[in-house]
Phi, psi and omega in degrees: 000146175254145180236143179229148176293124184276062177058213185296348177292339180067009178276140175272113188244140175297147182291345172247138178245139177280110178278148187251029182266348194242020176294153183303129178061021188297332183266353184292140176262154357287148187287345180268003175258120188244100179299149182300322181290330175293316179299316181293319179298315179300314180300314181298320179295313182293318181295318177298316181298313182292321177297332178277001177103354177292136181232017175228126177249127186240136179212194179196156174303325184277006182263048174058238182275002196304309182301318182293318179297318178299319179300325177287329185279325188305316181295341182272346185294147177288336181275145177280165185300331181278003179260359178213164180242151177244136172234130170225172189216155173211147181291153178304141181247164179290326186231161175295323181299319178296318180293320177301319179295322177299316180294316180297323175298316181297318178299317181291315181300320183268354176067037182235164180260355175203154177244124186294318183225124178236128183242140166287124194261112174091045169282084191253351182219164178294321175301321178291327176294315179298318178300318183296323190260353186292153180300134182079008181263199187298323179295327177300319179292315183296320179293325175293317179295327175296316178296330180280354179085008180273341176232137178276302185221146185249131178223193176216149176245135190218145169241022190284163167299155185306315181301324179290320177300315182296320178297321180293317176300313185290347176298334179073013185265354190237143182266342179209163182223138172249124184207172179270133175192112185217171177302318182272007176207087188256011186295343181266018181304318180298324178292320176302314181295319180293319178293319179297323180297334177263009178058040177275149167294137184237120190236124182263128184278123163044062186293337182270330179273292180295338180278000175140016187051051189280350173297325184232072184289150173294155183306321182297317179294319178299321178293321180296330183263348184302146005275002181272121176304139185298328178297318178290322176302312181297316180294321180289329173298316178294314181298336181287352177267107182297337180286342179270135188253327183202160176218148181283147168242116184267065185288142172246353175221144180305326183294342181295339180299330184302321180301316184287320178297332178296328178299327176279321184295337178293348171089177180252156002288153180292335180240086182246201185298320182295317181292320179294326178295319177296316180303318180299315181295320179294320179290325176296319178295318180297328184285353182281352180240147181299340181292347176296340178285339181291121180263008180054041184282345180071011177298336180285351182260154001279150175268132180302334180265005177067028172281128176276083191303311181300320179294319180296316181289329176298315179295319178296322178297315179298322180294317182289316188280325189233007182060032180275052184292317181299318178295315180299317179294320179300310182290323179297322180294341179273346185290133174216140183301326185258015181256120181278353177281310177226078188284156173134135173282160178283159188295339179288354175279351181300128182259006183059033180292334177081005181303325186283336190298309181289346182271344183282116182292344180263357179067028180289146175278080190298314180303319178296315181296322179296317179295319178297320178297318179297317180300320181289323194255347192285337185297311182289335182278345179079013182275000000 
């Protein structure tokens, strides 16, 4: 295992983090009922991860039974509490008192007296950023809990547009950031650079799932990356960034750890001739469709129908160039106009108003492309 300094926290963190979203029955309600097989599965997953050298376990209040299952597993681990770190998260609250209760619940659920890393979960909009930072709000509680020794370091996890992420970084209130950044989604590069300039810990969210369902690539994508599995290619691309410190592995079986360890076993440099050869083939495939001209500049926004045009065209591009249809349908199915986690109306809402056409610097026929994307992706989403 490789370890990196997690920014200003000064903690040495494994480059892989054990994510807590995929334990057996973790989403089943009621969340305070913990089946014996769920407890055993969680223990086996955590023990395998720690035995493999992982030293950060990540969860959240919003991950169903996860905090409680982890709390049952921790006393059984062969490793002592000072040999691993815990990270959990909670969404911004209206008051400091509500946030304090969330932290106290997490401490009780996991059976610990302190949480090494606590993140505000989902600062995805400017109103949520203002709520998070206002006097007497959730940050006031977290900073007080930090002084009391119940929290080690405070960060934030975000699915926000880049300008909101940059504003949150520039607030100077956070020691680490959890965000999306993958080979197939590089739009947050500026945020990585801004966080690194402030010496923040940088944590990449779910690179194999959100990064393209890379555990189970379509045959065309697997052929484009051969002989290097695309999952390992993506991880090695992330590892090649020295400013990035760790990424989650959302394992659902202990054997899944082997795939991630293989990314390290392939050796250094992480970005060598084999990786560059794959990158060339992927870029050549991407260039075969007109959507390669889209620079995701957001000049086409706002859309009167609230379609997130750049996100929609990115998914359509991946489907056309690499046959990543299942991934595109999966992400498209999560889009909702009023959801700040995966915002956006579906493409069938396009009214052909034409507002976007003169704004596109590449002259793309955006309404046509949006309709084509909807036709490709709507079946699995049920829209």
